[in-house]
Backbone as CSV, one residue per row, in Angstrom:
resi,resn,N_x,N_y,N_z,CA_x,CA_y,CA_z,C_x,C_y,C_z
1,MET,101.469,-16.635,55.738,100.046,-16.814,55.855,99.348,-15.708,55.061
2,ALA,98.287,-16.056,54.368,97.548,-15.092,53.551,96.772,-14.122,54.436
3,ASN,96.601,-12.912,53.925,95.816,-11.913,54.665,94.351,-12.320,54.686
4,LYS,93.726,-12.149,55.829,92.294,-12.384,55.941,91.588,-11.081,55.607
5,LYS,90.575,-11.165,54.777,89.861,-9.959,54.365,88.369,-10.202,54.522
6,ILE,87.709,-9.292,55.195,86.270,-9.370,55.383,85.656,-8.114,54.779
7,GLU,84.710,-8.301,53.904,83.979,-7.174,53.337,82.498,-7.441,53.474
8,PHE,81.748,-6.429,53.832,80.298,-6.553,53.913,79.680,-5.170,53.847
9,GLU,78.390,-5.119,53.553,77.645,-3.870,53.554,76.675,-3.899,54.716
10,THR,76.406,-2.726,55.279,75.509,-2.639,56.423,74.715,-1.346,56.343
11,TYR,73.642,-1.283,57.083,72.856,-0.057,57.184,73.116,0.672,58.495
12,ILE,74.016,0.164,59.310,74.369,0.826,60.563,75.214,2.055,60.244
13,LYS,74.967,3.144,60.949,75.792,4.344,60.779,77.124,4.073,61.467
14,ILE,78.016,3.440,60.760,79.281,2.961,61.303,80.153,4.102,61.811
15,PHE,79.955,5.297,61.280,80.781,6.423,61.687,80.597,6.737,63.169
16,ASN,79.462,6.332,63.757,79.253,6.520,65.195,80.025,5.482,66.003
17,GLU,80.404,4.371,65.392,81.042,3.262,66.096,82.567,3.259,65.974
18,ILE,83.139,4.168,65.241,84.571,4.163,64.964,85.412,4.227,66.237
19,THR,84.999,5.017,67.212,85.821,5.173,68.426,86.006,3.856,69.162
20,SER,85.018,2.983,69.126,85.189,1.699,69.812,86.101,0.753,69.025
21,LEU,86.297,0.998,67.750,87.176,0.164,66.934,88.640,0.612,67.003
22,LYS,88.878,1.877,67.257,90.239,2.410,67.215,91.027,2.028,68.462
23,LYS,92.104,1.323,68.274,93.054,0.989,69.334,94.452,1.243,68.776
24,ASP,95.191,2.116,69.422,96.493,2.520,68.905,97.647,1.638,69.378
25,GLU,97.418,0.805,70.389,98.470,-0.030,70.963,97.997,-1.480,71.073
26,PRO,98.917,-2.433,70.983,98.532,-3.825,71.239,98.032,-3.954,72.681
27,SER,97.230,-4.981,72.929,96.633,-5.107,74.253,96.509,-6.564,74.679
28,PHE,96.523,-6.800,75.998,96.266,-8.130,76.547,95.017,-8.091,77.423
29,ILE,94.357,-6.922,77.509,93.160,-6.785,78.341,91.948,-7.305,77.560
30,ASN,91.155,-8.141,78.188,89.961,-8.787,77.628,90.295,-9.860,76.597
31,PHE,91.216,-9.606,75.706,91.668,-10.618,74.753,93.039,-10.196,74.241
32,LEU,93.792,-11.145,73.770,95.141,-10.866,73.270,95.031,-10.246,71.885
33,SER,95.541,-9.056,71.742,95.408,-8.306,70.499,96.767,-7.729,70.135
34,TYR,97.464,-8.361,69.202,98.782,-7.864,68.808,98.946,-7.752,67.295
35,LYS,98.011,-8.305,66.510,98.075,-8.171,65.051,97.310,-6.919,64.630
36,ARG,97.884,-6.214,63.668,97.242,-4.987,63.180,96.184,-5.330,62.139
37,THR,95.142,-4.537,62.091,94.065,-4.704,61.124,93.808,-3.353,60.464
38,LYS,93.668,-3.370,59.181,93.344,-2.142,58.459,91.849,-2.163,58.162
39,VAL,91.165,-1.108,58.564,89.726,-0.993,58.358,89.478,0.146,57.380
40,THR,88.742,-0.131,56.332,88.362,0.892,55.361,86.843,0.979,55.354
41,ILE,86.339,2.179,55.560,84.890,2.388,55.577,84.544,3.360,54.466
42,GLU,83.591,2.969,53.658,83.179,3.811,52.537,81.662,3.849,52.501
43,GLU,81.105,5.049,52.605,79.656,5.178,52.504,79.257,4.990,51.049
44,ILE,78.203,4.235,50.823,77.735,3.955,49.470,76.702,5.009,49.097
45,GLU,77.054,5.870,48.154,76.135,6.910,47.695,75.182,6.312,46.666
46,GLU,73.905,6.547,46.883,72.883,6.098,45.943,71.976,7.277,45.633
47,SER,71.147,7.137,44.632,70.274,8.246,44.231,69.155,8.443,45.248
48,ASN,68.592,9.638,45.244,67.475,9.921,46.139,66.288,9.011,45.853
49,GLU,66.108,8.611,44.589,65.002,7.723,44.234,65.132,6.374,44.952
50,ILE,66.347,5.858,45.042,66.581,4.592,45.750,66.310,4.772,47.240
51,TYR,66.796,5.899,47.813,66.552,6.156,49.227,65.054,6.272,49.516
52,ILE,64.343,6.994,48.651,62.903,7.194,48.849,62.171,5.865,48.758
53,ASP,62.549,5.020,47.786,61.931,3.700,47.644,62.173,2.860,48.905
54,ARG,63.396,2.876,49.394,63.755,2.113,50.596,62.979,2.627,51.811
55,LEU,62.905,3.946,51.949,62.180,4.536,53.078,60.683,4.264,52.998
56,THR,60.131,4.255,51.784,58.706,3.960,51.605,58.396,2.544,52.057
57,LYS,59.263,1.603,51.742,59.082,0.219,52.204,59.186,0.139,53.724
58,MET,60.094,0.917,54.300,60.222,0.948,55.756,58.960,1.539,56.387
59,LEU,58.403,2.570,55.733,57.202,3.226,56.250,56.026,2.253,56.317
60,GLU,55.922,1.373,55.323,54.842,0.382,55.301,54.938,-0.573,56.492
61,LYS,56.147,-0.871,56.936,56.355,-1.810,58.044,56.392,-1.119,59.401
62,ALA,56.541,0.202,59.408,56.738,0.931,60.665,55.470,0.934,61.508
63,ASP,55.684,0.913,62.813,54.563,1.065,63.724,54.878,2.219,64.661
64,GLY,53.872,2.840,65.160,54.069,3.955,66.074,54.208,5.275,65.343
65,TRP,53.626,6.287,65.922,53.615,7.608,65.307,55.023,8.175,65.134
66,SER,55.872,8.034,66.149,57.196,8.656,66.063,58.058,8.009,64.979
67,ASN,57.984,6.687,64.838,58.744,6.019,63.777,58.250,6.454,62.408
68,LYS,56.946,6.439,62.215,56.376,6.837,60.919,56.690,8.297,60.613
69,SER,56.634,9.129,61.630,56.892,10.548,61.446,58.334,10.805,61.002
70,ARG,59.295,10.145,61.646,60.712,10.324,61.267,60.954,9.872,59.833
71,ILE,60.372,8.738,59.467,60.557,8.220,58.106,59.909,9.167,57.101
72,GLN,58.695,9.622,57.395,57.997,10.532,56.482,58.745,11.853,56.336
73,ASP,59.292,12.366,57.437,60.075,13.605,57.366,61.291,13.440,56.463
74,GLU,61.951,12.289,56.548,63.130,12.041,55.706,62.727,11.908,54.235
75,ILE,61.598,11.252,53.969,61.101,11.156,52.583,60.820,12.556,52.049
76,THR,60.171,13.385,52.849,59.866,14.760,52.441,61.150,15.531,52.182
77,ARG,62.134,15.383,53.067,63.405,16.088,52.901,64.100,15.695,51.610
78,LEU,64.062,14.400,51.299,64.728,13.928,50.079,63.979,14.339,48.817
79,THR,62.666,14.487,48.924,61.893,14.852,47.738,61.925,16.352,47.486
80,LYS,62.042,17.111,48.557,61.985,18.571,48.439,63.380,19.147,48.567
81,GLN,64.175,19.032,47.536,65.521,19.579,47.565,65.697,20.588,46.446
82,ILE,66.582,21.509,46.675,66.864,22.499,45.648,67.736,21.838,44.592
83,PRO,67.232,21.668,43.382,68.019,20.971,42.374,69.244,21.762,41.920
84,ASN,69.129,23.083,41.870,70.239,23.880,41.368,70.093,25.296,41.910
85,VAL,71.032,25.716,42.733,70.985,27.085,43.248,72.142,27.906,42.701
86,SER,72.659,27.500,41.566,73.792,28.224,41.004,73.373,29.542,40.363
87,SER,72.089,29.706,40.100,71.638,30.972,39.533,70.613,31.612,40.457
88,LYS,70.573,32.910,40.424,69.631,33.656,41.256,68.191,33.301,40.878
89,GLU,67.938,33.129,39.590,66.585,32.826,39.117,66.095,31.486,39.668
90,ALA,66.961,30.469,39.658,66.586,29.146,40.182,66.317,29.228,41.680
91,PHE,67.123,30.018,42.393,66.934,30.175,43.833,65.609,30.866,44.126
92,ILE,65.316,31.947,43.405,64.064,32.682,43.611,62.865,31.792,43.322
93,GLU,62.924,31.035,42.243,61.818,30.136,41.891,61.595,29.102,42.993
94,PHE,62.683,28.535,43.493,62.546,27.529,44.532,61.937,28.124,45.802
95,VAL,62.474,29.261,46.257,61.971,29.883,47.483,60.484,30.201,47.349
96,ASN,60.082,30.734,46.216,58.680,31.097,46.028,57.756,29.877,46.001
97,ASN,58.283,28.689,45.710,57.466,27.470,45.675,57.605,26.618,46.944
98,MET,58.353,27.094,47.928,58.531,26.348,49.177,57.236,26.306,49.977
99,ASP,57.041,25.216,50.722,55.940,25.121,51.674,56.429,25.621,53.022
100,ALA,55.547,26.266,53.765,55.899,26.740,55.106,56.027,25.553,56.056
101,ASN,56.856,25.721,57.077,57.072,24.729,58.145,57.700,23.437,57.643
102,LYS,58.446,23.486,56.558,59.185,22.328,56.071,60.626,22.737,55.844
103,THR,61.532,21.851,56.222,62.950,22.106,56.048,63.397,21.510,54.723
104,TYR,64.132,22.287,53.954,64.664,21.833,52.684,66.179,21.789,52.778
105,LYS,66.771,20.739,52.261,68.217,20.587,52.269,68.750,20.971,50.897
106,ILE,69.740,21.851,50.892,70.391,22.273,49.654,71.533,21.307,49.406
107,THR,71.513,20.632,48.260,72.505,19.593,48.016,73.662,20.059,47.146
108,THR,73.518,21.178,46.468,74.636,21.692,45.679,75.544,22.510,46.589
109,PRO,76.843,22.681,46.250,77.734,23.488,47.093,77.188,24.915,47.214
110,PHE,76.859,25.317,48.420,76.201,26.589,48.678,76.565,26.997,50.094
111,LEU,76.580,28.287,50.400,76.951,28.767,51.729,76.038,28.192,52.813
112,PHE,74.790,27.963,52.470,73.825,27.405,53.416,73.393,26.023,52.935
113,GLU,73.111,25.101,53.869,72.665,23.776,53.463,71.232,23.491,53.884
114,MET,70.638,24.366,54.677,69.271,24.187,55.126,68.527,25.501,54.933
115,ILE,67.290,25.406,54.471,66.487,26.600,54.252,65.062,26.302,54.696
116,ARG,64.420,27.304,55.282,63.095,27.057,55.859,62.323,28.369,55.986
117,VAL,61.005,28.314,55.770,60.101,29.420,56.064,59.105,28.889,57.078
118,ASP,58.949,29.593,58.202,58.072,29.137,59.277,56.848,30.015,59.429
119,LYS,55.720,29.354,59.672,54.501,30.061,60.067,54.481,30.021,61.590
120,ASN,54.826,31.145,62.209,54.960,31.203,63.665,53.610,31.279,64.367
121,SER,52.682,31.971,63.743,51.321,32.087,64.278,50.411,32.372,63.092
122,GLU,49.176,32.672,63.361,48.248,32.972,62.254,48.659,34.224,61.486
123,THR,49.413,35.106,62.128,49.735,36.388,61.495,51.221,36.674,61.342
124,THR,52.101,35.728,61.715,53.537,36.008,61.586,54.283,34.844,60.945
125,PHE,55.257,35.214,60.131,56.107,34.263,59.425,57.566,34.685,59.613
126,SER,58.483,33.722,59.504,59.911,34.023,59.561,60.648,33.028,58.670
127,TRP,61.938,33.254,58.452,62.749,32.335,57.653,64.008,31.979,58.416
128,SER,64.651,30.871,58.016,65.938,30.508,58.621,66.808,29.768,57.615
129,LEU,68.102,29.891,57.824,69.110,29.249,56.983,70.131,28.583,57.899
130,GLY,70.581,27.392,57.548,71.627,26.712,58.314,72.905,26.680,57.502
131,TYR,74.019,27.036,58.120,75.295,27.097,57.409,75.759,25.725,56.934
132,ASN,76.378,25.704,55.769,77.049,24.520,55.257,78.511,24.660,55.679
133,TYR,78.931,23.899,56.688,80.267,24.057,57.258,81.367,23.750,56.255
134,LYS,81.115,22.870,55.294,82.139,22.538,54.297,82.409,23.716,53.370
135,VAL,81.386,24.506,53.076,81.526,25.633,52.155,81.868,26.919,52.904
136,SER,81.232,27.150,54.067,81.401,28.415,54.776,82.739,28.512,55.501
137,GLY,83.336,27.352,55.836,84.585,27.369,56.576,84.395,27.625,58.057
138,ARG,83.164,27.731,58.511,82.894,27.933,59.937,83.199,26.650,60.694
139,THR,83.614,26.799,61.923,83.850,25.636,62.765,83.150,25.835,64.092
140,GLY,82.941,24.751,64.787,82.291,24.844,66.079,80.804,25.092,65.939
141,TYR,80.187,25.524,67.003,78.750,25.723,67.016,78.421,27.149,66.642
142,SER,77.493,27.323,65.748,77.005,28.665,65.446,75.503,28.589,65.250
143,TYR,74.830,29.665,65.580,73.385,29.695,65.410,73.038,29.760,63.933
144,SER,71.903,29.204,63.593,71.470,29.339,62.208,71.081,30.792,61.966
145,MET,71.209,31.203,60.729,70.835,32.558,60.348,69.312,32.571,60.240
146,ALA,68.643,33.421,61.007,67.185,33.432,60.988,66.656,34.847,61.147
147,SER,65.568,35.127,60.443,64.984,36.461,60.542,64.524,36.744,61.961
148,ASN,64.017,35.723,62.667,63.542,35.994,64.021,64.690,36.167,65.012
149,ASN,65.933,35.818,64.636,67.098,36.162,65.468,67.247,37.679,65.532
150,PHE,66.801,38.340,64.479,66.898,39.805,64.393,65.574,40.453,64.806
151,VAL,64.709,39.691,65.446,63.374,40.135,65.835,62.645,40.660,64.604
152,LYS,62.804,39.957,63.514,62.178,40.357,62.264,61.208,39.259,61.862
153,GLN,59.931,39.539,62.013,58.907,38.613,61.567,58.022,39.343,60.564
154,PHE,57.312,38.590,59.767,56.579,39.169,58.661,55.105,38.811,58.751
155,LYS,54.266,39.680,58.213,52.815,39.477,58.290,52.317,38.441,57.300
156,THR,53.087,38.217,56.234,52.659,37.249,55.212,53.807,36.301,54.886
157,GLU,53.448,35.146,54.353,54.452,34.187,53.904,55.259,34.783,52.758
158,ALA,54.578,35.486,51.859,55.260,36.121,50.724,56.285,37.150,51.216
159,GLY,55.954,37.875,52.274,56.892,38.850,52.839,58.138,38.188,53.400
160,ALA,57.966,37.057,54.077,59.114,36.322,54.614,59.986,35.800,53.479
161,LYS,59.360,35.277,52.428,60.121,34.752,51.287,60.869,35.872,50.572
162,LYS,60.230,37.032,50.431,60.881,38.174,49.790,62.111,38.612,50.588
163,SER,61.985,38.640,51.918,63.109,38.998,52.780,64.233,37.967,52.675
164,LEU,63.881,36.699,52.628,64.872,35.621,52.496,65.647,35.767,51.190
165,ILE,64.935,36.017,50.115,65.583,36.205,48.802,66.512,37.415,48.853
166,LYS,66.034,38.513,49.425,66.852,39.727,49.519,68.106,39.477,50.355
167,HIS,67.955,38.717,51.460,69.102,38.415,52.309,70.167,37.616,51.554
168,CYS,69.762,36.754,50.628,70.692,35.881,49.920,71.215,36.464,48.608
169,GLU,70.806,37.672,48.263,71.240,38.287,47.000,72.758,38.373,46.872
170,PHE,73.454,38.613,47.982,74.913,38.753,47.941,75.590,37.493,47.400
171,LEU,74.947,36.352,47.513,75.528,35.094,47.026,75.600,35.021,45.508
172,PHE,74.795,35.866,44.840,74.716,35.793,43.381,75.278,37.042,42.708
173,LYS,76.016,37.859,43.430,76.565,39.109,42.867,77.491,38.872,41.684
174,ASN,78.240,37.770,41.694,79.200,37.501,40.619,78.549,36.877,39.385
175,ASN,77.283,36.478,39.506,76.610,35.821,38.368,75.941,36.813,37.469
């Protein structure tokens, strides 16, 4: 008998559903299951422009503040990315042009994958970095690196950005 093959594309985050698909032994509970099936899952990588276009169409159809807000945040995240942090100059330029209270995702291989400058109040600012587990080799839960973890807040946005740049200088020592 020929192998049956089913292929399809979906927008469901299938990686969350894998545990319900995995069965290591044949079973007679609920239904008779004795034939093996090979499942291959491959995420389809597309450009940020395609994602932004798709999200913009979703935003037009969305109702409710929370739905629109989540979609808009994702559009902002995809539009505001560090194109290249391989040089100290590119990193400094990006940090100096960042908006406060927005999270930026670093897409190139870098020790950190998230970067942010926060306006905590009218007179205080801080910065934070989130580790990239694939690059840093860290495992388990760890706190993000943040100036306010060290009780270090700054009077100006420029001061917080200057501190953030200084903190990351060690990453560019070999360049």
